[in-house]
ZAVEXTOR-318211 format. One record per atom (N, C-alpha, C): x, y, z. Coordinates in steps of 0.05 Angstrom, whole numbers, plus 32768, in hexadecimal, padded with zeros to 4 digits. Example, Ala and Ser with C-alpha at 12.3 -4.5 7.8 and 13.67 -1.06 7.14 Angstrom:
REM residues 2
81087F8E809C;80F67FA6809C;81087FBE809C;81017FD3808E;81117FEB808F;81028001809D;
***
This chain:
REM residues 347
86A98D9F83CD;86A18D9383D6;86A88D6C83E7;869D8D6B83F1;869E8D4C8404;86BB8D3E8407;86C28D408415;86E58D258405;86DC8D0D8423;86EA8D06841B;86F18CED8432;87028CFB8443;87028CE88466;87108CF98476;873A8CED8465;874A8CF4846B;87698CF0845C;876F8CE48477;87688CD8848B;876A8CC984A1;875A8CB584AB;875F8CA784B0;87518C9584D0;87458C9E84E2;875A8CAE84F7;87588CB88506;87488CDB8500;874A8CE384E6;873E8CF684E1;87128CED84DB;87168CDE84D5;86FA8CD084D8;86ED8CC384ED;86F88CC184FD;86F88CB7851D;86EE8CD58528;87028CE78524;86F48CFD8534;86EA8D148527;86DB8D098510;86D18D1F84FC;86B88D2A8516;86B18D3E8517;869B8D508531;86898D3F8528;867D8D418506;86658D4784F8;86588D2B84FE;863D8D2784E4;86378D0F84E6;86528D0484C8;86518CE984D2;86668CDE84B1;86528CD584A1;863A8CD284A5;86298CC68497;862C8CCB8474;86378CF18471;86368CF7844F;86518CDB8448;86658CE2845E;867B8CD4844C;867B8CB08447;86638CA48456;86588C8F8450;86468C8A843F;86398C98842F;86278CA88418;863C8CA483FE;865A8CAD8401;86668CB583EC;86688C9983E9;866B8C8983F5;867B8C7183F8;86648C5F83F0;864C8C5F83EA;86368C5283E4;862F8C4483D2;86338C4B83B0;86438C3983A8;864E8C2283A9;866C8C2C83AF;86798C1383AD;86738BFD83C6;86628BFA83D8;865A8BE483EC;86428BDD83DD;86348BE983D1;861E8BDE83B4;862E8BC6839E;86458BCA8399;864B8BC6838A;86578BAB8394;86598BA883B2;866E8B8B83C3;86428B8583CE;862C8B8B83C2;861C8B7B83D5;86168B8483EE;86178BA483EF;861D8BAD840F;860A8BC38409;85E78BCC840D;85E08BDF840F;85D98BEE842D;85EA8C0B8427;85DC8C0D843D;85CC8C14844E;85C48C1A8466;85AC8C1B8473;85A68C40846E;858E8C49846C;858D8C67846C;85868C75848C;859C8C7E848A;85A28C9584A7;85868CB384B0;85878CAF84C5;85728CBD84CA;856F8CC684F1;85858CD984E2;858D8CEC8501;85A48CD78516;85B08CCF850A;85C48CBF851E;85BC8CA28522;85A48CA08515;859E8C788518;85968C7684FC;859B8C5384FB;85908C5384D6;85858C3B84D8;857D8C3384C1;85648C1F84B4;85678C1384A2;85658BFB84A2;85688BFF847B;854C8C058471;855F8C0A8458;85478C1D843F;852C8C0A843C;85278BEF8442;85108BDB8437;85008BE18453;850C8BE9846B;84FD8BEB8481;84E08BFD8474;84CA8BEF8491;84C58BE1849D;84BE8BC78490;84BB8BBA8473;84B18BAF8467;84BD8B8D846F;84D78B90845B;84E98B7B845A;84FE8B758484;84F68B5C848A;85008B5584A9;85178B4B849E;852E8B4A84AA;85568B4684B0;85538B2584A8;85578B1E8494;855B8B04849A;85738AF284A4;85668ADD84AF;856E8ACC84C1;85938ACA84B6;859D8ACA84D0;85BB8AC084C9;85CD8AB884DF;85DC8AB084E7;85E78AA984F9;85F38ABE8510;85EC8AC68505;86028ADF8520;85E38AF18533;85C98AE98535;85C08AFA853E;859A8AED854B;858D8AF28559;85768AE88561;85598AF58559;85548B008561;85448B1C8559;854F8B378552;853A8B42853B;85438B4F852B;85418B6F8532;85448B83852E;85428BA1853F;85408BB08516;85338BC68519;85348BD18506;85478BEF8509;85598BEC8513;85638C078518;85778C088525;858B8C1B851E;85AF8C0F8527;85B48C248528;85D88C2E852F;85E58C3F8532;85F18C40851A;85F28C5B8519;85FF8C6784F8;86238C788508;86368C6C8508;86458C7E8519;865C8C878505;86778C8D850D;86828C9D84FA;869C8C8484EF;869D8C7384F5;86A88C5384EC;86A58C4784E8;86828C4784EF;86708C3284E8;86618C2D84E0;86548C2484CB;86348C2C84C0;862E8C0C84B8;86148C1484C1;86078BF084B9;85FD8BE98497;85F98BD58497;85F18BD28477;85D48BB58471;85CF8BB1845E;85C48B99845E;85CE8B938432;85C68B79843D;85D48B6C842B;85C08B65841B;85C78B5783FA;85A98B4E83EE;85938B4183F5;859F8B278402;858B8B1F8411;858C8B218421;85828B3B8430;85838B448447;85848B418468;85A58B33845D;85AD8B30847B;85BF8B488481;85C68B578495;85BF8B6D849F;85E58B7184AC;85F68B7F84AD;860F8B7684A7;86228B9A84C1;86278BA284C8;86338BB584C8;865A8BB884BB;865F8BD584BA;86728BD884AB;867E8BE784B3;86978BDB84AD;86A48BF784C6;86C78BF684B2;86CC8C1284AD;86E78C1D84A4;86F98C0D84BA;87138C0884B3;871F8BFA84C4;873E8C0984C4;87438C1484A8;87588C1D84A2;875E8C2E848C;876C8C408484;87728C578472;87918C5A847B;87978C538460;87B18C67845D;87CA8C53846A;87DD8C618478;87E68C4E8490;87D98C4484AD;87C58C4E84B2;87B98C4E84C0;87A78C3184C9;87AD8C2A84E0;87998C1284D8;87AA8BF784D7;87B68BF484CD;87BE8BD784C0;87C18BCD84D7;87D08BD484E8;87D08BB884F9;87AD8BAF8509;87A08BB88504;877E8BAB8509;877F8BA584ED;878C8BA284D7;877F8B8D84C4;878A8B7D84C1;879B8B7F84CA;87B98B5E84CC;87A58B4B84E3;87938B6084F8;87918B46850B;877D8B41850A;87628B4E84FF;874C8B3E84EA;87578B2E84D5;87708B2D84C0;87798B1384B3;87808B0684C5;87878B0E84D7;878A8AEA84E2;87838AE084EF;87648AEF84FD;87478ADD8506;87438AD384F6;87378AE684D7;872B8AC984C1;87458AB084CD;87568AA884CF;87628A9284CC;87618A7F84E3;87528A8D84F1;87438A838511;872A8A72850D;87278A658521;87098A5D8526;87028A678540;86F58A8E852D;86F28A9D8549;86D28AA3854B;86C18A97853D;86A48A8B853F;86A38A74855D;86B58A6F8567;86B68A5D857E;86CE8A64858C;86D28A7B858B;86E98A9685AD;86E08AAA85A0;86CA8AB085A4;86BA8AC585A6;86D08AE585A1;86D18ADB858F;86D58AF88586;86C78B028562;86BE8B1B8563;86A48B16854B;86B08B0F852E;869C8AFF8526;86A98AF58507;86B38B0D84FE;86BE8B1184E8;86BF8B1A84C3;86C18B0B84B7;86A58B1A84AD;86988B0B848C;86A78B18847C;86AE8B2D8476;86C58B3C845D;86D58B55845F;86DE8B488450;86FB8B688451;86F78B728435;86EC8B998435;86EE8BA68418;87018BBD8411;87138BB88401;87298BCE8400;871D8BE383E6;871B8C0083F1;87218C0E83D8;87328C2483DF;873C8C2683CC;875A8C3483C3;87668C3283DE;87678C4A83F3;877A8C39840B;87698C328420;874C8C318424;873D8C258435;873D8C0C843D;87338C008458;87308BE78454;871A8BEB846B;87048BD6846B;86EB8BDB8470;86ED8BBD8476;86D98BBA848C;86DD8B9A8497;86B68B9D8498;86AC8B82849A;868B8B7C8497;868A8B6B84AB;867A8B6E84C0;86768B6384CD;86508B6284CE;864B8B4384E4;863B8B3884EC;862C8B5C84F8;86118B5D84F6;86038B738503;86028B608519;85FD8B6F8533;85F28B648546;85F28B7B8561;85F88B748576;85F38B87858C;86088B88859F;86058BA085B0;86238BAC85C2;86088B9B85E0;86268B9285E7;860E8B8085FC;86078B948616;86168BAF861A;86058BBA862F;85EE8BCA8623;85E88BC0860E;85C88BCE8609;85B98BBD85FE;85B78BA2860E;85A28B968610;85918B83862B;85988B958638;85868B8C8646;85988B808662;859A8B7F8680;85A58B658695;85AE8B4F869D;85C08B50869B;85B78B2E86AB;85978B2386BE;85928B0886A9;85888B0586BD;85898AF486D1;85A38AE286D6;85A88AD486F7;85C28ACF86F5;85D78AC3870A;85F18ABD870A;85F78AAF86FB;85EC8A9D86E6;85F48A8986D7;85F88A9586C3;85E08AAE86B1;85EB8AC0869A;860E8AC486A9;86108AE386C4;861E8AE686B8;863F8AD986BD;86368AB786CF;864F8AA286BD;86528AA4869C;86418AA68699;863F8A9D8674;864A8AAD8667;86498AC8866F;864C8ADC8669;866F8AE9866A;86778ADF8678;868B8AE18687;86A88AD1867D;869D8AB9867F;86AB8AA58667;86AE8AA18653;86978AAB8644;86958AB0862D;86B18AD08620;86AB8AD78639;86C08AF48634;86DB8AE7863C;86E68AE38654;86FC8AC98658;870C8AB88640;86F78AAE8631;86FF8A9E8618;87098AAC860B;86F98AB98603;87008AD685E9;871F8ADB85F1;87268ADF8603;873C8AF7860E;87548AE18614;87498ACC861D;87658AB18615;87608AB185FD;874F8AAB85E6;875A8AA485D0;87668AB085BE;876A8ACB85CC;87718AEF85BF;87978AE985C2;87908AD885DE;87AB8AEA85EA;87BD8AC885E5;87B08AB385D8;87B98A9F85D2;87D08AA985AB;87C08AB7859F;87C78AB38588;87D88ACF8583;87E08ADA85A3;87F38AF285AB;87E98B0C85A4;87C78B1585A7;87BF8B2C85A1;87B18B3785C0;87BC8B5085BD;87B38B5C85DA;87A38B7385CF;87888B7285D9;87728B8585D4;87798BA085D4;87808BAA85F0;87818BBD85F3;87668BD585FB;87538BC885FF;87498BDF85F8;87288BD18603;872F8BCB860D;87148BB68624;86FE8BCB862D;86DF8BD0862B;86CE8BD7863A;86B58BC1863A;86A58BC8863E;86888BC58635;86808BC18620;86868BD98611;867A8BD785F4;86868BC685DE;86AB8BB485E9;86AD8BB085D1;869E8B9285D4;86858B9485DD;86828B6885E0;86668B6D85D9;86608B6385C1;864B8B6585B7;863B8B4285BA;86268B4E85B1;860D8B2785B7;86068B2A85A0;85FE8B0885A1;85F48B088578;85CA8B0B858C;85CA8B2A8583;85AF8B2D8589;85A98B468573;859C8B498564;85968B5F8553;85918B7C855A;85808B788572;85738BA58571;85798BA1858F;858B8B99859D;85908B9D85B4;85638BA685CB;85718BBA85DB;854E8BC285EB;85328BC085D5;853F8BC985C2;852D8BD185B0;85198BB385AD;852B8BAD859B;85288B828591;85168B7F85AC;851A8B7D85C8;850B8B7485D8;84F88B7E85DB;84EA8B9785D6;84D98BA285D9;84C58BA385C1;84D08B9D85AD;84C38BA18595;84B98B848581;84D18B72858B;84D58B588580;84C68B3D8587;84C88B3C85A8;84BD8B2385B7;84A78B2185B0;849E8B0285AB;847E8B0085A7;84788AFB85C8;84858AED85D4;84778AE885E9;84798AF885FF;84638B0B8607;84688B22861D;846C8B168636;846A8B04863D;84608AF18652;84828AF88662;84888AFC8644;84AD8AE38654;84AF8B09865D;84BB8B058671;84CD8B26867F;84ED8B27866E;84F08B48866A;85068B46865B;851E8B3B865F;85258B38867B;853A8B2F8678;85448B178672;852F8B09866B;85368AEE8666;853E8AE5864C;853F8AFA863D;853A8AF08628;85578AE2861B;85748AD68635;858D8AD4862B;85808AB18633;85618AAE8632;85638A95863C;85558A86862C;85488A908610;853F8A8785F0;85458A7A85E7;85678A8285E1;857F8A7F85D9;85938A6E85DD;85A28A6985CB;85C38A6785D0;85D68A8085C9;85DA8A9185E3;85E58AAB85E3;86058AA985E6;86118AB785CD;86268AB685C1;862E8AD985C7;86428AD885DC;86568AF885DF;866C8AF785CA;86738B0685BE;86908B0F85AC;86968B2A85B1;86AF8B2985B2;86C18B4285B7;86C98B47859A;86D18B6B859A;86D18B6C8583;86E78B8E8585;86E88B9C8578;86F38BB18576;871A8BB2857A;871E8BAA8562;873E8BA5855E;87568BB9855B;87488BD18561;874E8BE88555;876A8BF28568;87698BF48578;87868BFA8581;87918BD8858B;87878BC68588;879B8BB08591;87B78BAC8579;87C48B9A858F;87DC8B948579;87E58B71857D;87E58B688569;87F98B4D856D;88178B468567;88228B39857E;88438B388576;88458B1F8563;885E8B1C8556;885F8B0B8546;88618AF18556;88648AD9854A;88678AC08554;88808AB18560;88938ABF8559;88B48AB7855B;88C28AD1856E;88AE8AE9856F;88B88AF2858F;88B88AEF85A6;88CB8AF385B6;88CB8AF285CF;88B48AF485E0;88AB8AE885EC;88938AE78602;88998B028617;88B68B05861C;88B68B13862E;88C08B338622;88C38B2B8604;88C68B4C85EF;889E8B6185EE;88898B4D85FA;887A8B5485E7;886C8B6C85F8;887A8B8485F8;886D8B8F860A;885D8BAD85EF;88538BC98606;884C8BDB85FA;884C8BF3860E;88508C058605;88538C228618;883D8C2A8610;88388C3E862C;881F8C518628;88088C4B8630;87EF8C618624;87DB8C53862B;87C38C49860A;87B38C388608;87B58C3085F2;87AE8C4385E2;87A58C5E85E1;87A18C7685C8;87B28C8585CA;87C98C7B85D2;87E18C9085D3;87F18C9D85B1;87F18C8685A5;87F08C858581;87D98CA68577;87C38CAC8581;87B38CC38578;87B78CD58585;87CA8CDC8596;87CE8CF085AD;87C98CF885C5;87B98CD885CD;87A78CE485E6;87BE8CDE85F9;87B08CEC8615;87B88CEB8634;87AF8CD9863B;87B58CD78650;87A68CBC865B;87888CCF8671;878C8CED8670;87638CF28677;875D8CF6865B;87648CEB863E;87568CED862E;874B8CD48626;87598CB28635;874A8C98862B;87318C968641;87158C92863C;87048C93864D;87098C7A8659;87188C668659;870B8C518662;872D8C49867E;87228C36868B;87368C2D86A1;87488C1D8691;875F8C37869D;877B8C1B8691;878E8C0D86AB;879E8C01869F;87B18BF086BF;87C68C0786C1;87CE8C0286CB;87DC8C1C86E7;87F38C1F86D8;87FB8C0A86D0;88148C0886BD;88208C1C869A;88028C18869B;88078C2F8677;87FF8C41867C;88038C548699;88068C6E86AB;88278C7386A9;883A8C6286A6;88548C6186A2;88668C678690;887D8C6D868E;88918C77867F;889A8C538671;889B8C3A8679;88A38C2B8678;88978C1A866D;88A48C02865A;888A8BF2864C;887D8BD68658;88698BD08655;885A8BBE866A;88448BAA8659;88408B92865B;88348B89864E;88158B7D864A;880D8B8A862F;87FD8B91862D;87E58B78862F;87EB8B618639;87D98B53863C;87D68B538663;87E28B5B8666;87DB8B528688;87C28B70868B;87CC8B838672;87B98B9E8676;87A38B90866A;87A08B83865D;87818B7A8654;87788B6F866E;87858B5B867E;877C8B528691;87688B6786A9;877E8B7A86A6;87738B9286BC;87588B9986B4;87578BA58696;873D8BB08684;87278B9A868A;87248B83868E;871B8B728683;870F8B7086A0;871A8B7886B5;871A8B6A86DB;87098B8086E4;87108B9C86D4;87088BAD86E3;86E98BB086DB;86F18BA786C3;86C58BB686B5;86C08BA186C1;86BD8B8586C9;86AE8B6F86D0;86A98B7D86E6;86C38B7F86F4;86B68B7E8717;86AA8BA18721;86A88BB1870E;868F8BC68705;86738BBD8706;86828BA786EA;86578BA686F0;86548B928703;86698B76870E;864F8B638720;865C8B6F873D;86708B7F873F;867D8B7B8756;866A8B768773;864B8B78876F;863B8B788785;862A8B5B8782;863A8B52877A;862B8B2E8774;86388B22878C;862E8B2087A2;86368B1687BC;86348AF787C9;86278AED87AA;86198AD387B4;86308ABB87A7;86478AD4879C;865A8AC28789;86768AD18788;86868AD287B0;86998ADC87B1;86B38AD0879C;86B78AB987A4;86CF8AB78794;86C78AB98779;86B58ABC876C;86BB8AD4874D;86BF8AF48752;86BC8AFC8765;86BC8B1B8771;86DC8B178781;86DB8B088778;87038B048787;87108AFF8771;870D8AEC875D;871C8AE38747;871A8B128737;87008B1A8734;87088B2D8723;870E8B448726;87188B4A8743;87208B5C8759;873E8B51874E;87478B3C8756;876D8B35874D;87728B368734;875D8B3F871E;87648B428703;876D8B5E8700;87568B748713;87688B8C8713;877A8B8B871F;878B8B82872B;87A08B7B873A;87AD8B9D8738;87C18BAF8749;87D38BBB873E;87ED8BBC8733;87EA8B9E873B;880D8B8F8737;88058B7B8722;880F8B848701;880C8B7386F2;880F8B5486F8;88258B4A870D;88308B3A8714;88208B1F871E;88078B34872D;87F98B29873B;87D28B13872C;87DC8B208716;87B78B238704;87C08B0686F9;87AF8AF586F6;87AE8AE186F0;87A58AE486C8;87B38ACD86C1;87AD8ACE86A9;878E8ACD869E;878F8AC0867F;876A8AC18681;876F8AA3867E;877C8A908678;87788A75867F;87728A728699;87838A8286AF;877A8A7C86D0;87618A8286D6;87578A9986C1;873C8AA286D0;87278A9686C6;87258A7F86A6;871A8A7686AB;871C8A5686B8;87278A5086BF;87328A4186D5;871C8A4186F8;87208A5886FC;87148A69870E;87068A6A8717;86FD8A7086F0;86D78A7C86F0;86CD8A6386F6;86CE8A4986E7;86CA8A3986E5;86C58A258704;86D48A2A8715;86DA8A1D8738;86C78A2F873A;86BD8A4A873C;86AC8A5C8749;86908A518749;868A8A4B872D;866D8A438726;86698A2F8735;867D8A1E872F;867689F9873E;867089FB8756;86838A0C876A;866F8A15877F;86578A1E8789;86498A248770;862F8A31877A;861A8A1B8775;86018A1A8786;85E68A0E877E;85DE8A12876C;85C68A038753;85BF8A03873B;85A88A23873F;85A28A1D8762;858B8A2E8770;859C8A4F876A;85B38A43876C;85C18A6F8775;85C88A6F8756;85D38A6B874A;85DD8A67872E;85B68A72871A;85A68A6F8729;858A8A6C8721;85818A888724;858E8A99873C;858D8AAD8749;85878AC3873E;857B8ADC873A;85718AF38726;85928B078733;85A38B1A8729;85AB8B248736;859F8B418734;85A18B54873F;859F8B6C8735;85B28B7E872B;85A58B95871B;85B88B9F8705;85C88BB6871B;85E18BB7871B;85F38BD2872E;860C8BD28722;86128BE78727;86318BEF8722;86428BF08732;86578BF58733;866B8C01874B;867B8C068741;869C8C1B8750;86AF8C26874E;86C18C13875F;86C98BFB8751;86E18BE6875E;86FA8BFE876A;86F58C148762;87088C22877A;86F78C3C878D;86E18C35878F;86D08C4387A1;86D38C3487C1;86D78C4B87D5;86E68C4487F1;86CE8C2C87FF;86B28C2C87EE;86A28C1587FF;86A58BFD87F9;86B98BFC87E8;86BD8BD787DB;86D88BD587FE;86D08BBF87F8;86E38BB88813;86FD8B9A880C;86E98B9187EB;86F78B7387EB;871A8B7A87ED;872C8B6F87F6;87418B7287FB;874B8B6187E0;876E8B6E87CE;87748B6187BE;878A8B4887D1;
***
């Protein structure tokens, strides 16, 4: 007889489809008003597809009818046809810090601070599930249309981290996949839901007020308000508690996290955000102050990295130096490795 995994880590590392686990929990979620989508070979659709269109809510624009069904995530629809994403965030002793952080953020004005809003926490036995709006991962929604959109994206990401750090929360696991956007279905929706075919796909960010959210606090840490700032330190790579080594962790990490000594996770956040942003935007030569700022964010020396409060000031200064015509210029989609030899910018 199928049984649920004993630990959160076992659930995450399960090698086969986790859909049967979610199906065991279907009656529980329906008792709380959530109808799990129907899984179709790794993708999921609402059970009333294609007859019922997703109802309008505050978290999306176009809606698509297909989404991921992953190990610890599963989409669902409310009885009034609003779509959500349910995530198991705690089982037993594992994930308690995640729960604590989400409960803290609920008390803050997260909708204005670019952190994905939590709709509800559901508890069953020793498990805690978080219910979030169903939105898209930004890196699946198409490239930026112009330089102004790039600045807007970075501003919102920096604001999110400035907000988190103000609340003594270090994310510790930033990558492109941790940025969500108020868009219902990514590239699928771009091709299927646009009513005006004369609009180029890249321009969808011009059609409504785009909001980016930071998500995924599974590896995050929050320090007590009365703790000494100098004591707010961590050790090792973000997934060290999972038994991982640096070879197992797939994202770029600050060099100090590879050492044995404790280090500041807030400075490490700056490194990860800066590295990822530079990797994406380093070929935008029309905004050299922006490139320089991003380069400084992943400086090898943590003391040389700016805080997110500082990055916001410098980002605004860099934008103010550019004309409206320059900000409206298209930017080509291109990625590069900041550690590659062809990058000549100096730290």
